N, C-alpha and C positions, 0 to 999 in steps of 0.2 A: 814630778808628778804626772801623770798620766789621765785624761777627762774626757767624757763624753758629754752628752746635751740630749734629751731626749722630750723636748718639748717644755723648758724648764726657762724660765726663767733664769738668766745668766747670773752665775757664781761671781762672787769679785773676790781678790786677792788684794789683802791689805800688806806692804810692804812692813817691815821695821820703819821706815823713812817715813812714815803716812800718806806715802800714794795710797789710791785704790786703785784697781784694774778690773773690769769683767775678765770672765775667762769666758773666750767665744771658741764656740762652737756649734756645730748646725746639727739639727736631726728632729723627726718627728714625733713626736709621743707612742711612746710605746705600746706594740700589739696592735698601731693603727691601720698598718698595711707588713705584711711579711715580706721578706725578702730585705729589706730595707739597712743600709749601709750606714754608718753615723761617723760624723765628723770626727778626728780625737785629736784634744790639743794637750800640750806638755806647759810646765811649769815647773820652777824651782821652789819648793816649800823651803825656806833658809828658816835658821832661828829668830824669834820675832815676829815673820811672818805669819799671818792667819788667813784661811778660807774663811768665807759667809757661804755655807748656801741656804737659801729660807724658797719659803710656797710663796706663791703671789698675794696668800690674806695678806702678807705683811702691804707691800708698794701698793696694794689696792683700799686698803681700810679707807673711809671718807670722815671728812673732818665735818659738823653738824653743819655747816654751810658748803657742804658736795665736794669738797676740797680732798682729793687725794695725796696719800701721804709723799706715792711719787717715788722714782728710781732717782731721780738728783739729791732727794730729800736724803734719802738708804745712802749714794755715795758720800755725800757730804757727813754723816755720822759718821759713816765707816772712816775717812780719810781723817775726821777728826778725832776720833778715838785714840785716847793715850792708853800705853799700856799699865801706867800705874791705877787707870780707871778702874771701874767694877767689868767684870766679865762684860764680850760684847752682845753677847745677846740679852741678857740682864741691861746693858744699856739701852740697846737700841728698844726692848720692852716697854720699859721707864719712857722714852721719849712718844711712843707711838700712845699711850696710855694717854701721855700730857697733850698730843695731836687731837685726837677722835675724842677726850671728856668722859664727864660720868657718864652721859646717856647715851653712849655708844653700843650699836647692837653690831655684835661680830657678824659679816654676812657669810666667813670663809673660812677655812682653818688656817694655824698659823703656826709654823714650823719652822726654828731656826735650827740650822746644826754648823757649829763651827769646828774647826781643824788648825791646833797651833803647835807648832812646834819649838819645843822646852829648848833648851842648853841644856846639851850633856850632863848625866851626873858625872860630879868631882871628885 
């Protein structure tokens, strides 16, 4: 798989082993300047691996006392997510709602996209 980044937070690749790593590629937001080139990265999406693409509204969501959900919490949740658990996106949204509490007012969009390679059909 080839990827580039146009100014968004870095996506994560969760390996079958449970390791989560950032997919690094640099680039400024699309449309900001003409003639810009973007760094391209590559990764193997093997069976059981999962990519997570997300908008900043997830990591920038605030706890009532001001603490942000944050990147380290997100990475730990991705690493700890088991294949037998519910879908990664559903699990992260459940963790987010537990973190922010009932009185939370959403400040930004929260978009999650997961890409998972499943076993080939038998």
